C-alpha positions as CSV (number, residue, x, y, z in Angstrom):
1,M,-32.8,-17.9,14.1
2,K,-32.8,-14.2,13.5
3,Q,-34.0,-12.6,10.3
4,I,-31.4,-10.1,9.0
5,C,-31.3,-7.8,6.0
6,V,-27.9,-6.5,4.7
7,V,-28.0,-3.6,2.3
8,G,-25.0,-3.6,0.0
9,V,-23.0,-6.6,-1.2
10,G,-19.5,-5.2,-1.5
11,Y,-16.6,-6.3,0.8
12,V,-18.3,-5.4,4.0
13,G,-21.9,-6.3,3.2
14,L,-21.2,-9.6,1.5
15,V,-18.8,-10.8,4.2
16,T,-21.3,-9.6,6.9
17,G,-24.2,-11.4,5.3
18,A,-22.3,-14.6,4.6
19,C,-20.9,-14.8,8.1
20,F,-24.1,-14.0,9.9
21,S,-25.9,-16.7,7.9
22,D,-23.1,-19.2,8.7
23,L,-23.9,-18.5,12.4
24,G,-27.4,-19.8,11.8
25,N,-29.3,-16.7,10.9
26,R,-31.6,-16.2,7.9
27,V,-30.0,-13.4,5.8
28,V,-31.4,-11.5,2.8
29,A,-28.6,-9.5,1.1
30,L,-29.9,-6.6,-1.0
31,D,-28.1,-4.6,-3.7
32,V,-29.4,-2.1,-6.2
33,N,-27.2,-3.5,-8.9
34,P,-29.2,-6.2,-10.7
35,E,-26.2,-7.7,-12.5
36,R,-24.3,-8.1,-9.3
37,V,-27.3,-9.8,-7.6
38,E,-27.9,-12.1,-10.6
39,N,-24.2,-13.1,-10.6
40,L,-24.4,-13.9,-6.8
41,K,-27.4,-16.1,-7.4
42,K,-25.3,-18.0,-9.9
43,G,-22.4,-18.2,-7.4
44,I,-20.2,-15.5,-9.2
45,M,-18.5,-13.3,-6.6
46,P,-18.1,-9.6,-7.2
47,I,-14.9,-9.5,-5.3
48,Y,-11.9,-11.8,-4.5
49,E,-11.7,-12.7,-0.8
50,P,-10.2,-16.0,0.4
51,G,-12.9,-18.4,1.5
52,L,-15.8,-16.2,0.6
53,E,-17.1,-18.1,-2.5
54,E,-17.3,-21.4,-0.5
55,L,-18.9,-19.6,2.5
56,V,-21.6,-18.0,0.3
57,R,-22.3,-21.2,-1.6
58,R,-22.6,-23.3,1.6
59,N,-25.2,-20.9,3.1
60,V,-27.1,-20.4,-0.1
61,N,-27.5,-24.2,-0.5
62,A,-28.6,-24.4,3.2
63,G,-31.3,-21.8,2.5
64,R,-29.9,-19.3,5.0
65,L,-28.6,-16.8,2.5
66,S,-30.4,-15.2,-0.4
67,F,-30.0,-12.2,-2.7
68,T,-32.5,-9.6,-4.0
69,T,-32.9,-6.1,-5.4
70,D,-36.3,-5.7,-3.8
71,Y,-36.4,-3.8,-0.6
72,A,-40.0,-5.0,0.3
73,E,-38.8,-8.6,-0.1
74,A,-35.6,-8.0,1.9
75,L,-37.3,-6.2,4.8
76,K,-40.2,-8.7,5.1
77,N,-39.9,-10.4,8.5
78,S,-36.5,-8.8,9.2
79,E,-35.7,-7.6,12.7
80,F,-32.3,-6.2,11.9
81,V,-31.1,-4.2,8.8
82,F,-27.4,-3.6,8.3
83,I,-26.5,-0.6,6.0
84,A,-23.2,-1.6,4.4
85,V,-22.9,0.6,1.3
86,G,-19.9,2.6,0.1
87,T,-18.9,5.9,1.6
88,P,-16.2,7.1,-0.8
89,S,-14.2,10.3,-0.5
90,G,-15.7,13.5,-1.8
91,V,-13.9,16.4,-3.5
92,N,-12.5,17.8,-0.3
93,G,-11.9,14.5,1.6
94,E,-15.3,14.4,3.2
95,A,-17.3,11.1,3.2
96,D,-19.8,10.9,0.4
97,L,-23.0,9.7,2.0
98,Q,-25.3,9.6,-1.0
99,Y,-25.6,5.8,-0.9
100,V,-26.3,5.8,2.9
101,A,-29.0,8.4,2.3
102,A,-30.5,6.3,-0.6
103,A,-30.5,3.2,1.6
104,A,-32.1,4.9,4.5
105,K,-34.9,6.4,2.3
106,S,-35.7,3.0,0.7
107,I,-35.8,1.3,4.1
108,A,-38.2,4.0,5.4
109,E,-40.5,3.6,2.3
110,N,-40.6,-0.2,2.5
111,M,-40.6,-1.0,6.2
112,K,-43.8,-2.6,7.5
113,S,-42.8,-3.5,11.1
114,P,-40.3,-2.2,13.8
115,L,-36.7,-2.4,12.8
116,I,-33.2,-2.0,14.3
117,I,-31.2,-0.2,11.6
118,I,-27.5,-0.7,12.0
119,N,-24.9,1.4,10.2
120,K,-22.1,-0.9,9.3
121,S,-20.5,1.5,6.8
122,T,-17.8,3.8,7.9
123,V,-19.7,7.1,8.4
124,P,-18.9,10.5,9.8
125,I,-19.8,11.3,13.4
126,G,-23.4,12.3,13.6
127,T,-24.5,10.1,10.7
128,G,-26.6,7.9,13.0
129,D,-28.8,10.9,14.0
130,W,-29.0,12.0,10.3
131,V,-30.1,8.5,9.2
132,A,-32.8,8.6,11.9
133,D,-34.0,11.9,10.6
134,I,-34.3,10.6,7.1
135,I,-36.3,7.5,8.2
136,K,-38.7,9.6,10.2
137,R,-39.2,12.0,7.3
138,E,-39.6,9.3,4.6
139,Q,-41.9,6.9,6.4
140,P,-45.4,6.8,4.9
141,R,-46.7,6.1,8.4
142,P,-44.9,6.1,11.7
143,I,-43.3,2.8,12.6
144,D,-40.9,2.3,15.6
145,F,-37.3,1.9,14.8
146,A,-33.9,2.4,16.4
147,V,-30.5,3.3,14.8
148,V,-27.4,1.6,16.0
149,S,-23.7,2.1,14.9
150,C,-21.7,-1.2,14.6
151,P,-18.6,-0.2,12.6
152,E,-16.7,-2.9,10.8
153,F,-13.1,-3.8,11.4
154,L,-12.5,-6.2,8.5
155,R,-9.2,-6.4,6.6
156,E,-9.4,-7.3,3.0
157,G,-7.7,-10.6,2.5
158,S,-8.6,-11.9,6.0
159,A,-12.1,-10.5,6.3
160,I,-13.9,-13.8,7.2
161,G,-11.4,-14.5,10.0
162,D,-11.7,-10.9,11.2
163,F,-15.5,-11.3,11.4
164,M,-15.5,-14.7,13.1
165,Q,-12.7,-13.9,15.5
166,P,-12.9,-10.2,16.1
167,H,-10.8,-8.3,18.7
168,R,-14.0,-6.6,19.8
169,N,-17.4,-5.6,18.5
170,V,-18.4,-1.9,19.0
171,I,-22.1,-1.1,19.3
172,G,-23.4,2.4,19.7
173,S,-26.9,3.7,20.2
174,F,-29.0,6.0,22.4
175,D,-31.6,3.1,22.6
176,R,-30.1,0.7,25.1
177,E,-32.6,-2.0,24.3
178,A,-31.7,-1.9,20.7
179,A,-28.0,-2.0,21.5
180,N,-28.5,-5.0,23.7
181,K,-30.3,-6.8,20.9
182,V,-27.5,-6.2,18.5
183,A,-25.0,-7.3,21.2
184,Q,-27.0,-10.6,21.5
185,L,-26.6,-11.0,17.7
186,H,-22.8,-10.9,18.2
187,L,-22.6,-13.2,21.3
188,P,-21.7,-16.3,19.3
189,L,-18.5,-14.6,18.3
190,R,-17.3,-14.7,21.9
191,A,-15.5,-11.4,21.7
192,P,-15.5,-8.3,23.9
193,I,-18.5,-6.1,23.2
194,V,-18.2,-2.3,23.7
195,I,-21.6,-0.6,24.1
196,T,-21.6,3.1,23.9
197,D,-23.5,6.0,22.3
198,L,-23.9,6.5,18.6
199,R,-21.3,9.2,18.1
200,T,-18.7,7.6,20.2
201,A,-19.0,4.3,18.2
202,E,-18.7,6.2,15.0
203,M,-15.5,7.9,16.3
204,I,-14.0,4.7,17.5
205,K,-13.9,3.5,13.9
206,Y,-12.2,6.6,12.5
207,A,-9.8,6.9,15.4
208,S,-8.8,3.2,15.1
209,N,-8.0,3.5,11.3
210,A,-6.3,6.8,11.7
211,F,-4.0,5.4,14.4
212,L,-3.1,2.3,12.4
213,A,-2.3,4.6,9.4
214,T,-0.2,6.7,11.7
215,K,1.9,3.7,12.8
216,I,2.6,2.9,9.1
217,S,3.6,6.4,8.2
218,F,5.7,6.6,11.4
219,I,7.7,3.5,10.7
220,N,8.3,4.6,7.1
221,E,9.8,7.8,8.4
222,I,11.9,5.8,10.9
223,A,13.0,3.7,7.9
224,E,14.5,6.7,6.1
225,I,16.5,7.6,9.3
226,C,17.6,4.0,9.7
227,E,18.9,4.0,6.1
228,A,20.7,7.3,6.6
229,Y,22.5,6.0,9.7
230,G,23.0,2.4,8.7
231,A,20.4,0.8,11.0
232,D,18.0,-2.0,10.0
233,V,14.3,-0.9,10.3
234,K,13.1,-4.6,10.4
235,E,15.2,-5.1,13.6
236,V,14.1,-1.8,14.9
237,A,10.4,-2.7,14.4
238,A,10.9,-6.0,16.1
239,G,12.6,-4.5,19.1
240,M,9.8,-1.9,19.4
241,G,7.1,-4.4,19.0
242,Y,8.0,-6.4,22.1
243,D,6.8,-3.4,24.1
244,A,3.2,-4.2,24.8
245,R,2.4,-0.4,24.8
246,I,3.5,-0.3,21.1
247,G,2.9,-3.8,19.6
248,R,4.4,-5.3,16.4
249,H,1.5,-4.9,14.1
250,F,1.5,-2.2,11.4
251,L,5.2,-1.5,11.9
252,D,6.3,-2.9,8.5
253,A,8.2,-0.2,6.5
254,G,7.6,-0.2,2.8
255,L,5.4,1.5,0.3
256,G,2.7,2.7,2.7
257,W,-1.0,2.2,2.8
258,G,-3.7,2.2,0.1
259,G,-7.1,0.6,-0.4
260,S,-10.6,1.7,0.4
261,C,-10.3,2.4,4.2
262,F,-7.2,4.2,5.4
263,P,-7.0,6.8,2.7
264,K,-10.6,7.9,2.9
265,D,-10.9,7.5,6.6
266,V,-7.9,9.7,7.5
267,L,-9.0,12.3,5.0
268,A,-12.6,12.3,6.3
269,L,-11.5,12.6,10.0
270,A,-9.2,15.5,9.1
271,Y,-12.1,17.1,7.2
272,M,-14.4,16.7,10.2
273,A,-11.9,18.3,12.4
274,E,-11.5,21.3,10.1
275,E,-15.3,21.7,9.9
276,K,-15.2,22.4,13.6
277,G,-12.3,24.9,13.3
278,L,-9.6,22.5,14.5
279,D,-6.2,21.9,13.0
280,P,-5.6,18.1,12.5
281,R,-1.8,18.5,12.0
282,I,-0.9,14.8,12.7
283,L,-3.6,13.5,10.4
284,N,-2.5,15.7,7.5
285,V,1.2,14.8,8.0
286,V,0.3,11.1,8.2
287,T,-1.3,11.4,4.7
288,D,1.6,13.4,3.3
289,V,4.2,11.0,4.5
290,N,2.3,8.1,3.0
291,Y,1.8,9.5,-0.5
292,D,5.4,10.7,-0.6
293,R,6.5,7.0,-0.5
294,R,5.1,6.4,-3.9
295,K,7.2,9.2,-5.5
296,A,10.2,8.1,-3.4
297,I,10.1,4.6,-4.8
298,V,10.1,5.9,-8.4
299,R,13.0,8.2,-7.5
300,W,15.0,5.4,-5.9
301,T,14.4,3.2,-8.9
302,E,15.7,5.9,-11.1
303,E,18.9,6.1,-8.9
304,L,19.4,2.4,-9.2
305,L,19.3,2.9,-13.0
306,D,22.0,5.6,-12.8
307,G,19.5,8.5,-13.1
308,A,17.7,7.4,-16.2
309,L,14.1,6.2,-16.6
310,K,13.4,7.4,-20.1
311,G,13.4,4.5,-22.5
312,K,13.7,1.9,-19.7
313,T,11.3,-1.0,-19.2
314,I,10.1,-1.4,-15.5
315,G,8.1,-4.4,-14.3
316,L,5.8,-4.1,-11.3
317,L,5.5,-7.2,-9.1
318,G,2.0,-6.8,-7.7
319,L,-0.8,-4.4,-8.6
320,A,-3.4,-4.8,-5.9
321,F,-3.0,-2.5,-2.9
322,K,-2.3,-5.6,-0.6
323,P,-2.0,-9.4,-0.9
324,N,-5.1,-11.7,-1.0
325,T,-7.4,-9.2,-2.7
326,D,-8.1,-7.9,-6.2
327,D,-8.9,-4.4,-4.9
328,M,-7.2,-1.6,-6.8
329,R,-8.7,1.3,-4.9
330,D,-5.9,3.8,-4.2
331,A,-3.4,1.1,-4.9
332,P,0.2,2.4,-4.9
333,S,0.8,0.7,-8.2
334,M,-1.6,3.3,-9.9
335,D,0.6,6.2,-8.9
336,I,3.9,4.4,-9.5
337,A,2.8,3.4,-13.0
338,Q,1.8,6.9,-13.8
339,E,5.0,8.4,-12.5
340,L,7.1,5.9,-14.4
341,S,5.2,6.6,-17.6
342,N,5.5,10.3,-17.1
343,A,9.3,9.8,-16.9
344,G,9.3,8.0,-20.3
345,A,9.5,4.4,-19.1
346,T,7.6,1.5,-20.4
347,V,5.6,-0.2,-17.6
348,R,4.8,-3.8,-17.3
349,G,2.6,-5.5,-14.6
350,Y,1.8,-8.8,-13.0
351,D,-0.5,-9.7,-10.1
352,P,-1.7,-13.2,-9.1
353,V,-5.3,-12.0,-8.7
354,A,-5.9,-8.4,-9.7
355,M,-4.9,-8.5,-13.4
356,D,-8.4,-8.2,-14.8
357,V,-9.3,-5.2,-12.6
358,A,-5.9,-3.6,-13.1
359,A,-6.0,-3.9,-16.9
360,L,-9.1,-1.7,-17.0
361,L,-7.6,1.0,-14.7
362,L,-4.0,0.9,-16.2
363,P,-4.5,0.6,-20.0
364,A,-0.9,1.8,-20.6
365,V,0.6,-1.0,-18.5
366,Q,1.5,-4.1,-20.4
367,M,0.1,-7.1,-18.5
368,F,1.8,-10.5,-18.3
369,K,0.6,-14.0,-17.3
370,N,3.4,-14.7,-14.9
371,P,6.3,-12.9,-13.3
372,Y,9.0,-14.5,-15.4
373,E,7.4,-13.5,-18.7
374,M,7.1,-10.0,-17.4
375,A,10.7,-9.9,-16.2
376,K,12.2,-10.8,-19.6
377,D,14.2,-7.9,-20.9
378,C,13.1,-5.5,-18.1
379,D,15.7,-3.0,-16.9
380,A,14.3,-3.2,-13.3
381,L,11.7,-4.8,-11.1
382,I,9.7,-3.0,-8.4
383,V,8.1,-5.2,-5.6
384,V,4.8,-3.4,-5.1
385,T,2.6,-6.0,-3.4
386,E,4.0,-8.5,-0.9
387,W,2.3,-11.6,-2.4
388,N,3.9,-14.9,-1.1
389,E,4.4,-15.9,-4.7
390,F,7.0,-13.2,-5.1
391,K,8.9,-14.3,-2.0
392,Q,9.4,-17.7,-3.6
393,L,10.6,-16.5,-7.0
394,D,13.6,-18.2,-8.5
395,L,15.8,-15.1,-8.4
396,E,18.6,-16.7,-10.4
397,K,16.1,-17.3,-13.2
398,V,14.8,-13.8,-12.8
399,K,18.4,-12.4,-13.0
400,G,18.9,-14.3,-16.3
401,L,15.8,-12.8,-17.8
402,L,16.4,-9.2,-16.8
403,K,18.3,-6.8,-19.1
404,T,20.0,-5.4,-16.0
405,P,19.7,-7.1,-12.6
406,V,18.0,-4.3,-10.7
407,I,15.3,-4.8,-7.9
408,M,13.6,-2.0,-6.0
409,D,12.1,-4.0,-3.1
410,A,9.4,-1.6,-1.9
411,R,8.0,-4.2,0.6
412,N,11.2,-5.6,2.1
413,I,10.4,-9.2,1.1
414,Y,14.0,-10.2,0.4
415,D,17.2,-10.4,2.4
416,P,19.5,-7.6,1.2
417,A,22.7,-9.5,1.7
418,T,21.5,-12.6,-0.1
419,V,20.1,-10.7,-3.1
420,R,23.2,-8.5,-3.5
421,A,25.5,-11.6,-3.2
422,M,23.6,-13.0,-6.2
423,G,24.7,-10.0,-8.3
424,F,21.6,-7.8,-8.1
425,K,21.7,-4.1,-7.8
426,Y,19.2,-3.9,-4.9
427,R,17.5,-1.4,-2.6
428,A,15.1,-2.1,0.2
429,I,13.4,0.2,2.6
430,G,15.4,1.3,5.7
431,R,17.8,-1.6,5.5
């Protein structure tokens, strides 16, 4: 049994801590937010993630997982410390590293024995060296340590499965012994392990997310061409996906990406390139194409309503940036709601999980307890998040509730021919 400390109990930190404890390790998860820690001790999760509540409860009850705000307590007897704090976008797109710096400083001030300090947060290239400098500078007395990069590749909504059955684990360090120890920690996962240097590991994370974001923006651009020429982007994506060089994943045309990773990581990588005098043209266009989707959806909804949004009531099916999460960070619904309101429309919203979070961020949006309540007397519905619940809606009932039978399907969850045959005025993406 290894003793592990995880700093930060957000999506990455809490999942990392719970999963490592489930593998039989002793994990102390630390957060500087006392309310969050107290809630976790009571079994109240700070986030919605399928299976996480049960996983945390099981390992807390088994004595393998505990929570604290005290660095001295968390570091006592620990051999590994994962830094899993937020790195939000700064004013110019750069990663804001204030929380990483604070964690490194506190680790340095409280460590009493040698540690392997592992950056789990997504951080700019060179951050590992910077963290090492902070720790050396802030230590009251010299104690050996090593810094390792082990970027996360967790998708919200399937984070536990992604941790337990990863495609690979990337480990970067200039200290080979430390890298090997971190690799040993991951051996029970039985996945390929890539061991490299610090900066290369940091770059692998950014390059991976930027490439996936590029695939999504690419297929959305292809969707517009498909629509112009009468092709079906779903069939195009399927045909492309059989090619092993391309793959089917992340080729779903629709509203584009949001959340806490793709937006900030693409911006941060572009910022890093520009800092070195480079011109990241592809990265900049990838971002532009993605955010243009949100305005396009509003424009196409307006066209479905014969060019008028003012005075109309529009219902948003889904508010979270993706299914199986309550995360509203950079959710497309935020921009769509604002654009609709600016055009004089009344906006309603429903989401199976994200209602409480969304209500705080979208005070002008009228929230409803179920999609049918929301649909009553709406002029149009926009499918914003592809929850399975929406795929199973009774569309005949929905049609009877709507003032006008209009659906803007921004996630391509319905069959166009079927929905149109039911009498809906309907538009999908690239179909």
